[in-house]
Each structure stands twice: as C-alpha cells, then as structure tokens.
C-alpha positions, 0 to 999 in steps of 0.5 A: 223770429218768428212771429205775427199777431193782428187786428184789424177794425173793419169800422175805423174805431181804435183797436182796443190794447189789452186785445192785442196783448191778449193775443200776443201773449199766447203765440209761442213766440212772444218774448219781451222784444216784442215790438207793436206796429200801429195806424196813425188812427190806431184802427190796425195793430201788428205784433211782430214776435221774435222767438218761434221758427228757425226762419229769418225776418227783417223789419223795413221802414220807408223814410219817405211818405207814405212811410211804409213798414214792410216786415218780411217773415223767410225768405227771398230768393230772387238774385235782384235783390242781393244777399247783403242788402236784400231787405232794403232792395225789397222794400224799394222794390215794394215801394215801386210796384205793391202787390204787382211786386208778388207775382216774380218773387221767389221764396218762403213766405209771409209779408206785411205791408202797412201804411200807417197814415192810410190804415191800409194793411196788406198781407201776402204769403208765397206761392205754395202757401209755405208759412201758414197765415191763419185768418178771422172774420169776426163782428168788426174784426179782423183778426191773423195770426201764424198761429192758431191759438191767438185767434181764440182771444179775438175780441167777442168770438166764441169758439165752436169746432168747424164740422168741414174741418172735422170731417176732413181731419178724420176722413183724410188726415187734413183739412182742404180748402185752408180750413181749419177745426175752429169755425170761421178761421181759414189760412191764406192760400197758395199765391194769395193776398189780403188788403184791409183798407178803411174797412174793406177786406179784400182777398185775391189771387196773384196767382193760381195753379194754371196749366198754360194753354198752349201748352209747351211744344217743344221736344222732349230733349229741349224740355229736360235741358232746361228743366236742368238749368231750371234744377240748377238753379233753384238748388243754387239758390237755396245753397252756398258754397260758404255753407253746410247742409244736412239732407233728408234722404227717403230713398225716392227720387226728389231727395237724391236728386237734391244731394246730386244737385247739391254735389254738383254745384258744391263739390267740397262743401260737407253735407250730411245726409240723414234717415230715420226709420223703426231699424236699419230696414229691409234692403229693398227699404228706404233706410237702405237705399239712403245709406247706399247713395250715402256712400254713392256721394261721399257724405256723413250719413247719420241714421235715427231710431223712431222709439215708438215708446215715446209716443205717449210722452210727446202726442200732446206736443206734436197736437200743439205744435200741428195745431190740428192740421195733421195726423202725421204724430207716428212718425214723430213718436218723440216729438221734435227731438230728431231735429233737434237732435239732427241740428246739434249733431251735424253743426247744420242749421238747415235741412233740405227737403224734396217737397216738389210740382213734378206731378204724381206717379200713377194714371186714375180712371175716375174722379174717385181714385184720384182722390183717393190716391190724394187721400182725400175721401168722404165718410160715405167713402168710408162706411166702415170707419168710425162706427162708433160715432153718434149716428147724428155726427156721423150723417152731419160730416157725410153731408159737409165733406161730401159738398167739400169734395163736391165743390172741390171738383166742380172748380177744378178748371181741367177735364182732363184726369192728370190735370185734375190731380195735379191741380188737386194735389197743389191745392189740397194735398202740398199746401194743407197737408206737406207744407204744414209738417215742413212748417212743424220742423221749423220749429227746431230746425231751419229748412228749404225747399228747392223744388218749390221753386217758383221758377219750376212752379211756372214752367211745370204748369206749361208742361204736356200731361204725359210729361208730368205723369209719372214725373215722365220729364223730371226722371229723364232730366235726372238721367241725363244730368246725374247719370251715376245716382242708380235712378233704377234702384228706387226704394220699394219699402219705407221703414217707419213704425208699424203701429199697426203692429205696435197696437198688438204687442205694445201694452203701454201704447194700449193702456195709453189710448185707452186712458185718452180715448174711454177713461178721460173725458172731455166735451168730445167724449159725448159725441162718441158711443163708449162701449162701440169704442170699447169694443171697437179698441179691442178689435184693434188691439187684438193678435190677427194670425194668419187664417182663411178669416184673414183671407177672407177679409183681404177679399173683402178688402179688394172687392170694396176697392171696386165698388169705391169702399175704402177702409182707413188702417186702425192705427191712424183712425185710433190716432186721428180721434185721439189727435182730435180730442187732445187738441179740444183740450188744448185749444178749446178746454176741453169743450167740442160745441159743433157749428150748426151747418147752413140751412140746420135749425139751432137744435134741430137733430138729424134722423139717425144711422136710416138717413146715413144709409139712404145719403150713401146709397144715393151716391 
C-alpha cells in the first residue's frame, strides 16, 4: 500500500488528467497498479497508490446508492468490526453514520470517502494524526497527499518556504501547529476531518484534547483498576496469539509496560526485544536496563549498534523520508537499515512501541519552562544560536516564532500548568514530532502504538491533573498489574551516539559538514554569513578539555537558564541547518524563496540586529 493523492476543483470544472498523473508520478508509492477514482463530473480525482508504507489498506465500494467509494489506509481495531470482514463492516457503518462514525473509531488510519454522483469528498485522520495527510488550498484547487512532494505539482502553485515552519524547525527540531516548510501546506491535525462539497471546503474537529469537567472523582484504586483493564484491552486489540512481535525497549516505563502486558496476555508467543546504541552501554543506561528486562521476560533480545560513520552516506535519505518535519537524523545514522535488519532477522513484520498520552514527568513553574520541556522555543529564547543567519532573517524568524507561540498559548483553554503541558504535548509534541518519527519507521516495517488507543486517550482526559503528573496513575497501575518488572530500576541515561564528541574526533564527519554547509551552494546559502558560519563550525570542532573556562561556561549556562535563555547543543544546531539546506535541494531544486510575512510590503528589508535586540528586551 500506501499512498493517497488527489485534487479537487472548487469551481466544479474537471480536474486535468495530466495534473493528477504528475502528482501521482512523484509519490514514492507510485506503480503500474495505481488506481484512479473520479467523481461523475470529474471535479474530484483520487489516486490510490499500492506501495510506500508497511501498513494495510482497503478500497470498498457500496453496491447501493450513492455508490460510495471508501478507502481506508491503516488499521481500525474496533471489536464491532470483526477481522474477517472488517472492511465491509466499516463500509456499512459509514453508510449508516457518515462522519459521526469517526467519534468511535479506534486505530491508526486515514479515511477517504468519495460520493461520485454528488462530487462530495470526505478526508479524515485518527485521534493522534499518526499518518500524515498534507493539504494545500491554492486558487481553485484543493490538493492532498500522504507525501509532501506531490503537492509541488499542484497546478499554478509556485512553492515558497514558510517562515513559521523554518523558525519552528530551527528552534525546536520540529514544526508546530501542523505547519510544514512549504508555505500554504499543512498536515491534517489530530481528530480532524475535511469535506469538499461542490466548491465548499470545510475542516472540522470531531474530537479535541479536552479535559472533562468535572474530572473523574473516584478513588485512586478504582481508577487504577479501570486503567489496568484499558491497558490490557489496548494491547489485546493490537496483538494476536497466532503472531510474533518485536518490541522496542528503551529502559523506561512505556516499552517495559508493553512487554509485560503482551507476556500477560500471550505467555507462549515468541517475542523479540531490541534496543540500539553506540555501544553496549553503562550499567545504568537504557541498553543495559533493556537487556535485564528482556532476560526477566524470557525474550530473544538483540542489540543493534549505531555507526556514526554511516551518517554522511544516509543523511540525504533521512531528509527525503522525513520530509523536513523532524531533526532526529542523529538517531538513524544508517537511515532505515536498522529496521530492515530487524524485519529480516527477527522474522516479524510488526513492531510495538510506547508512544503514549499518560502525562509527563516533571512539574513546571511557568509557561516558558513548560514550553522548554516540550522542546518549544522562539528565537528570542535562543540568543546565542544561529548568529550566522543574516540579521534580517533572524529578526523575521524571531517575530513569526514569537507570534506562533503566543497564539498556541492563547488557544490553550486551561489555566493549570499541568493541564496546559499535557494539552500542548498532545497537540504539538505527539502530533508533530513523535508521530512523524513513527511514520518514518513505517516505511520499513509495520508498527503499532497500543498506548495511543482511543479508549485510553478518552480515559486520561477525564482524570484529575495529579493522576497524570509524573505518570502517577500509570505507574501505580503497572506496579499492581506487573509487580515483577523492576519498576524502581529505570534507566538513568540513553546510549545514543554522542554527536558532540563526534564533532571533535571524527574528521570524516567534519569534512561532510563543511562540504554541505560551506562548499555546496544553493538558495539557502544566501541567507547565511559564510565567515560567521565558518567560525562557528571551527569552534564546534575544537577539542575542549576540562578547565576553569569550561566551569565558567557551565555557570553561564545555569545563569541563562534562570533568565529563560537556552542554548542548543552544537550538533543539534548543525544538523538542523544541514537538514534545511538538503531539503531545499531535494524538494525545491536548491531554491529558497521565503514567503513574504503578513503585513510586509514586497521587497521591504527588516532592520538589522538592533531590532532583534529591541524585540528580545521587550519580551
């Protein structure tokens, strides 16, 4: 399977065949078996692509009027849809309920429902936007695709870089509010659906992350018992006693819980656990803890080493597959090879992983601390990063980033900091960072996340805040349900590649970085001061022995933290910069034309560094 591409003419005129063909040909899932669907007046066109992701898909056709064509990409786990006829049961339910059905669907999916006679199209995603559906409204067209590149072929569209997307990616490592690096292109958000009905296009929300009032006031013991039932049910929906599974262990609560629950439900099925890292790790690292838990659970355990020397060869592959949405290239130095190896060596086609909605670990004391804990910053909070950007660009990114963060905070309906934090985690971090990383893995191997089960999501949003703080109820439930899984013995560090060290000791990596950022030229290069950038890189590459100066730097960093000024790791800043530059090559042919910000006159140049200082001081 997998892919979906389409065009809608808002004026009711026929969609041009060549436009749909051009969009389809640019999708990685394109093949001879691509199937095209049209409305009767040909104002709506869909292309269903057979390749791309490792997840199911099905096209269903109603035999009775209105001749509905229902396409489901992904999986639905509702018990009312038995596995033998799940697709037909889903079609019957849609014919009876229409979009109202979305409120009770449980799974990871994109739905497309076409009524050919009425030229009516409905597009919908699941509660957490686990699969991306990119949308672009341009002129008389609505274009949509499960990949970014096909939208570049929307008739009449001239692509520009989105300043808000660029600001978010550089400062956060991911892009907020479902924006992308392309101006005008957005991702369908969590719990959203869209209708195109003879020129009228509406985007709606069938479920939003809202905490129930009043909250569930039962005693903790009763809540824990219910949560235990829901955890078991969520895992049961996504597993079978006749299959085998691979579980990604990280040394924390979530993956350990999935392993214990699978063992509890299916004590005899073969389970492979895997972890990866730069080496086998310190005794308190996630690699060592995962090994201990695998031994306790009796699984076949595998460790996959990460090779930092593979990064130059696979860097461009990561940018192509991630489409400029996340900065986690350092976690996948060999691209998706580790997942291809897992699939081949474990003889399982399905990974279980622990993305969740159980609440975050730490209590914060302000909105700025809250945002920092979610890796959300504006340029104003990173005054010592990206000093080599042209001053006008730094000012523009600071302004659009600050406006976006202000809007996000204003739109959060909760005064309590922990409610605000969980709300923003759900709408920003989970939807725009963690889910894109899961989707990346789907290009190599099947993947399911039991802890984003719809019933669990609904349950968590009925809980009082203290039950979510530091995952309090989740942790109690695990201690009661799985008492033998060493819950007091968590990993204290990860064993991922130390890229700060690699910058200093790996000459091939340094040469690759210099080549991408200094020697190769494209439109993004014009926005950088080459001398400042070269000085920044040389400083990043220098060995820094312990000294009084390093102690002073630590003191300065601590002081900046208390005035809400943060600094990026040098490797994170460098990788984000490289991703943006390579993305411009791969998606824009090397061009990098920034869209004009709202209210700015064409060609107007912002004032320089003094303006940025003034803006920072004002905040």
